[in-house]
DOSE-743157 format. One line per 3 residues: their letters; for each residue x, y, z of C-alpha. Coordinates in steps of 0.1 Angstrom, whole numbers, plus 2048, in hexadecimal, padded with zeros to 3 digits. Example, Ala and Ser with C-alpha at 12.3 -4.5 7.8 and 13.67 -1.06 7.14 Angstrom:
! residues 2
as = 87B 7D3 84E; 889 7F5 847 $
END
This chain:
! residues 319
mta = 800 800 800; 80E 822 7F6; 80D 83B 812 $
klr = 7F6 858 80B; 804 87A 804; 7FF 892 821 $
psp = 7F7 8B7 820; 809 8D1 835; 7F8 8DB 855 $
lyt = 7E3 8FB 856; 7EF 91A 867; 7DD 93B 86F $
gqt = 7E6 955 854; 7E3 93B 838; 7C9 93C 81D $
vgi = 7AA 926 81F; 795 920 800; 770 919 801 $
aap = 763 900 7E8; 73F 8F8 7E0; 73E 8D5 7D0 $
asg = 71B 8CC 7DC; 6FD 8E1 7E7; 6FD 906 7ED $
vwl = 6F1 91C 80A; 6CE 92A 80F; 6D8 947 825 $
esd = 6F3 95E 817; 6F7 96C 83B; 703 94A 847 $
fqq = 71D 949 82C; 729 96C 833; 72B 964 858 $
ave = 73F 945 851; 758 957 83B; 75C 973 854 $
tmg = 761 95A 870; 77D 949 85E; 78D 96C 85A $
rwg = 78A 973 87F; 79A 951 886; 7B9 95E 874 $
fav = 7B6 94F 851; 7B5 960 82F; 796 953 81C $
tvp = 793 94F 7F7; 771 948 7E7; 771 93E 7C2 $
pav = 756 94F 7AD; 744 92E 7A8; 73D 92B 7CD $
qal = 728 94B 7CB; 715 940 7AB; 6F0 93E 7AB $
rrg = 6E2 91D 7B9; 6D5 903 7A1; 6BB 8F1 7B4 $
yls = 6CB 8DB 7CF; 6ED 8E2 7C0; 704 900 7C6 $
gtd = 708 905 7A0; 70E 8F1 780; 726 8D4 781 $
aer = 740 8E9 76F; 73C 906 789; 73E 8EF 7A6 $
ads = 75C 8DC 799; 76D 8FD 792; 767 908 7B6 $
vnv = 77E 8EA 7BF; 797 8EB 7A3; 79E 911 7A5 $
llr = 7A9 90A 7C9; 7BD 8EB 7C1; 7D1 8FF 7A7 $
dpt = 7D8 91C 7BE; 7F9 917 7CF; 7F0 930 7EB $
vaa = 7D2 91C 7F7; 7DC 907 815; 7BA 8F7 81C $
iic = 799 8F2 80A; 77A 8F1 81F; 759 8E6 80F $
lrg = 73C 8FE 813; 723 8E2 81C; 717 8C0 812 $
gsg = 6F5 8B8 803; 6F7 8AA 7E0; 70C 8AB 7C1 $
slr = 730 8A3 7C9; 72F 881 7B8; 727 892 797 $
llp = 748 8A5 798; 760 887 79B; 76A 887 775 $
lid = 76F 8AD 776; 788 8B0 793; 7AD 8B8 78E $
yaa = 7BC 89B 7A2; 7DF 8A2 794; 7DE 8C4 7A4 $
maa = 7D5 8B5 7C6; 7F1 89B 7C3; 80B 8B5 7B8 $
qpr = 803 8CB 7D6; 7EF 8B9 7F1; 7DB 8D1 806 $
ifl = 7C2 8CC 821; 79F 8C3 814; 783 8C4 82E $
gfs = 75F 8BA 82C; 746 89E 832; 724 890 828 $
dvt = 720 893 802; 745 89E 800; 74D 879 807 $
alh = 74E 874 7E2; 76B 88C 7DF; 77D 87C 7FD $
vaf = 77C 85A 7EC; 786 868 7CA; 7A4 87C 7D8 $
gvr = 7AF 85C 7EA; 7AD 847 7CB; 7B9 860 7B0 $
snv = 7D0 877 7C4; 7DB 860 7E0; 7D8 87B 7FA $
vtf = 7CD 87E 81E; 7AC 891 821; 798 89B 840 $
hgp = 775 88F 847; 767 8AC 85D; 74F 8C9 85E $
nll = 747 8DD 83F; 74A 902 842; 727 908 84E $
glt = 72B 8EE 869; 74C 8FB 875; 744 91F 879 $
ppg = 727 930 88A; 70A 92D 88B; 70E 907 886 $
gna = 730 901 896; 737 8F8 8BA; 757 8F8 8CF $
ftq = 75B 8D2 8CF; 759 8CF 8A9; 770 8EE 8A4 $
ehc = 78A 8E1 8BD; 78D 8BF 8AD; 78D 8CD 88A $
wra = 7A9 8E6 890; 7BD 8CB 8A2; 7BB 8B4 884 $
lmt = 7C4 8CF 86B; 7DE 8E2 87E; 7F3 8C7 890 $
gea = 810 8B3 883; 809 897 89B; 7F4 878 89A $
lge = 7D1 880 8A8; 7CF 862 8BF; 7AF 856 8CE $
vpa = 78E 862 8BF; 77A 870 8DC; 757 864 8E3 $
dpa = 739 87C 8DE; 737 891 8FE; 711 891 8FB $
npf = 710 86B 8F8; 730 859 8FF; 723 835 8F9 $
vwv = 734 821 8DE; 724 800 8D4; 73A 7E2 8CC $
iap = 729 7D0 8AF; 746 7B7 8AB; 765 7B3 8C0 $
gea = 789 7B3 8B6; 7A7 7C9 8AD; 7B2 7D7 88C $
ege = 7CB 7EE 87D; 7CB 7FE 85B; 7C6 81D 846 $
iig = 7A5 82E 84E; 78E 837 831; 769 83F 82D $
gcl = 74E 859 832; 729 85B 82B; 71C 838 823 $
tll = 705 843 807; 722 853 7F4; 73A 836 7FB $
aat = 721 81E 7EB; 71C 836 7CE; 741 832 7C4 $
lgt = 73D 80D 7BF; 742 803 79A; 752 824 791 $
pye = 776 82D 78B; 776 83D 7AE; 76B 81D 7C0 $
ldt = 774 81B 7E5; 78F 802 7ED; 78A 7F3 811 $
tgk = 7A3 7D7 80F; 7B6 7D4 830; 7A9 7F6 83B $
ilf = 793 804 857; 773 80E 847; 760 82B 857 $
fed = 73D 835 84D; 71E 848 859; 6FF 856 84A $
vgc = 6E2 86D 84F; 6BD 86D 846; 6BC 848 83C $
ppy = 6A3 831 84C; 6AE 80E 854; 6A3 7FF 834 $
qid = 6B9 816 820; 6D7 80F 837; 6CF 7EB 831 $
tll = 6D0 7EF 80B; 6F1 803 80C; 702 7E9 823 $
tqm = 6F5 7CD 80D; 704 7DE 7EF; 725 7E3 801 $
gla = 726 7BF 80C; 71E 7B1 7EA; 73A 7C6 7DC $
gkl = 752 7B6 7F6; 759 7D8 807; 74E 7CE 82A $
qag = 760 7AD 82D; 780 7BA 81D; 786 7D3 839 $
agi = 79B 7CE 858; 781 7DF 86E; 762 7F6 86C $
vvg = 75A 815 87F; 736 822 87C; 731 846 886 $
rcv = 711 850 897; 6F6 84F 87C; 6DC 86B 87F $
dve = 6B7 86D 875; 6B5 848 86D; 693 840 87C $
pdt = 67C 829 868; 667 839 84D; 644 82F 858 $
rrg = 634 846 83E; 63C 82C 823; 62E 80F 836 $
yhp = 650 801 842; 642 7FA 865; 64C 7E7 879 $
sls = 670 7ED 86E; 692 7DF 876; 6A5 7F7 88C $
ldd = 6C7 806 882; 6D7 7EF 89C; 6C6 7D0 88B $
vlr = 6D4 7DB 869; 6F7 7E1 875; 6F8 7C0 888 $
dhl = 6EB 7AD 86A; 706 7BA 853; 724 7C0 86A $
srl = 724 7A8 887; 730 789 875; 74B 797 85E $
gip = 767 78B 875; 774 7AE 87A; 770 7C7 896 $
viy = 752 7DF 892; 748 7FC 8A9; 72C 816 8A7 $
glp = 726 839 8B5; 745 84F 8B2; 73E 874 8AA $
lgh = 747 872 886; 730 881 86B; 70E 890 86F $
tyh = 710 896 895; 70F 8B7 8A8; 730 8AE 8B8 $
qvt = 746 8A4 89B; 76A 898 89B; 77F 89E 87C $
lpl = 78E 87D 86F; 7AC 87C 857; 7A6 863 83B $
gvm = 7C3 84F 82D; 7D8 84D 84D; 7DE 82F 864 $
arl = 7C7 828 881; 7C1 80D 89B; 79F 7FF 8A5 $
tta = 799 7ED 8C5; 778 7E1 8D6; 783 7DB 8FA $
ppv = 77F 7F8 8FF; 76F 805 8DE; 788 81E 8D2 $
ltv = 794 82B 8B0; 7B7 839 8B2; 7C6 84D 896 $
tgv = 7EB 842 896; 7F6 851 875; 801 875 870 $
atd = 7E9 887 858; 7FE 8A6 850; 822 8AC 847 $
v = 836 8C3 85F $
END
């Protein structure tokens, strides 16, 4: 396995670029507040023209405009970090349009989550770089951000040391052991819907010997069931060394469509993950949670279940 290329850590005074690969913002005031907050935190902020384009339905612009919002920043040598505006929908459509060579030639921090998962996977496959699964701009800054999320984001982006143990959610520290064991490997993953969407494409997720992380939002149990079935049929679950499931949010059964009674999320996770012969845990604050930890993707990590702990052992940034 070839080690991933690592970006330089972020320092105050450097330039942060804002990309909009997915959906746009509804309130211009939220966007202005976010940009001004980044400035108060000591960063220069560059916003490509495409980010301020008129919305196109649930997208922040056309495919070309949204890809350009990423590529302009990838080709700018002064940009130390790219933070995605928000998730939503549309990132998968951009994968053939991204300048992966520019990212490989000058790795820089790339931060985001949810729909942005598509770009995390593609940058790992095509550019061989470490990226950061963490808050998008509107979840990092006020009014959406909080001290826990901010602290762990800046620690991930601005330190040259391994992050160590991923903390439990301060609001709900319980972590469920679905299957016992220990594992070590490169950690990869993101939003389950987008991970499954890469299957059968040139950007397909490779889980072999790795610790797979996933989470999701707004999917009732039958949808999680379908996604995990697809991942299992593609060999992606059983090929991994271990699995970490972030705390899934808004996953109650959809009784409006007659799916009642329903399997619970616990039932679905147990059905698909408990008999793989690898360690599996559920409940770390990764993904669509109020308290969110930023996780570097493409670095080494260790998973244990007694106690249930994920420890990031690899260094994510060059010093």
